N, C-alpha and C positions, 0 to 999 in steps of 0.2 A: 732145560728150563719149561718146555711144559710140561711132559712128564711128571716133575716134580710139583708143579704148581694142579695137577690133576690128583696127584696125590695129597698132597693138602687139604683139597675140595672134600676128599671122601672120607680124611680122618676127623674135620669138620663137622661134615654131614652126619658122620655115625656119632659122633659128641654128642651132637645135638639132637637126637635122636634117641641115644642110649640116657640122656636129660630129659627129655621129652616121655617116653616110658616109663622111669624112676619116677616121675610127679604123680605121673595119671595113675599108673597101675598095680603102687603101693599106698598102704595103709601110710606111713609118713608121708610121702609126694602129696595124697589126697587132703589130708591134714594142716599140711604147708599151703595146699593150694586154697584151702578155708579159711585158713586165718588170715590172708592175704587181700582173699575177697570183703573178706570182713572189716578188714579197713576204710573198704568205702563207702558201708553201709548206711543210713539216715537211721537218727531215733526218731521214734514214733512221735507223731504229734496229737497230745490227748486233749485237745481246746476242741469248742461248738461240738461233744457228746451227747447224744438222746440215748438214755435207757432204751432196750427190749427187753420186755417180757418175755421167759421159755416156757413151753405150754410143760405142764408136767408130763405130759406122752412123750415129747420130745428130751426133755431130761432121764429120761426112760431109755434112752438109745443106749445100744450095746456095743461094747468094747472088748476086746478079746488083746493081753498082754504079750506082744511078740514073740518074749524068750522065756516067761512063766507059764503061760496059757491062762491066767487066772483070768477072769470075767467078772468086768464093772460096769456099771450106767454110770452118765454125768454125773447123776443124783449123790451118786456116792465120794465123787471129788469136793462136791459143794461145804466141806465142813469148813473149808478158808478158799481165800480168791481162786480162780481158776485160771491157768492159761492153755484154750484149745489152740492147738495149730495144727495145720490141717500142711502135708508136704509127700512128695515123691522124690523114690530114690534117684529117677533121671531128672530130676528140678537142679540144678546148680546152685540157685539161689537160696533153695532151701538146706544145703548142704553148708553153704557158707554162713549161715545165719545163725544157726545148728549151734558151735559151738557160743555164742553168747548167750543164747536161750540156759544154756545148760549151766553158763558162770552164772546167770541169773539165779535160776533156782538154788544152786548152792552156796550164794549168798541170802539168799532167804530163808533156806532151810524150810524147816515146819509151817511159814508163814505163808504159804504158798504150795497148791498144785499145780502140776504141771500133766499135759499129756500128748503127745506128738500124736496125730492119729497119722494112718494113711491107707490108702483103698487099694492098694499093691495085695496082690497073693501073697500068703503068710510063704512060702516056700522062698518065692523072692525077696519077701524083706530078710528073711534069715542067712540065704547066701549074698546078701549085701551090707552082712551085718556092720563092717567095714565104716558105713556113712553115719553109724551110730557112736556122738560124743558118749553117751550115757546111756546104759542100758534099762534103768528103771522106766522111761519115761515114755518107751516106743509103743503104740497100740495100734491095730489094725479092725476095720470097723465091722461088725457083724452083721449089720444090714443096710439097706438105704438109709442115705445122710437123711436128719429130718427137713423140714421146711425152715427152723428159725437159725440153720449153718448152711447159709450161703456160699460155696465156695465154687466161685467162677475163676480164679488164677491162682496157682501154687509160689508160694505159699501163702495161707491165710490165717489170721491169728483173730481168737477170738476172745477177750479178756470179762468173765463172770466175777460179779461179788458170788457170796455165799447164799444171796436169795435165789437167786437165778437168774438175775437179769445180765444182760450185752451190757457192758462197761464201754468195751470199744471195737470195733471190727481194722482190723489194717490187712491190708492188702501188701503182699511184697515184703523183700526182705528188710531187714531193720539190724540196729545194734540193740539189744533186748539189755542189755550191760551197761546201763546208765542207769543214773542218781534221778533223772525224771522218769523211766523205767517205774524204778525199785519205789520212787515217793507215792506215783498212783496208784499200782498196786498194795504197798502199805496201808493205803489213803478207804483202802474194798474191807479193809478188816473188821468196821464195828458193821 
């Protein structure tokens, strides 16, 4: 009887370890975890906002596409509203909110630009490419972050209008794929 119970416990433990390994170390498992985490993210609050102008020097801050090597500046994105999102591959909250940010980008299409910026080394980003929901929006910083973009926590997101004003600064993970966010961004098009 005791041996049978020990065998059952070993079998259960092996099954639990196997499920954990699949969820933690495979892209489909990580996507599932991110989706479940996303269910618990709050929607950003856009009340009581103060505009903050970004200097021309800060708008010329250089970024490099993780996958194509294309070089851009923040100014290059300001033909329409910009979601400037700072994240890291080691940040679970960043990974959790990324699918909703990509969904918002896909929903708004050509009406918004999205730049997801990491300060990690390019090889590390490429080796963690399973973290990326969409490979077109990801950039690595070419130089030190400008004063206008203070990042004290990950994720941090700045929403800018096309005139170079920061219209919202949000720290922490959020559900970006919501009517409130969509309406706020579409209101910045003029």
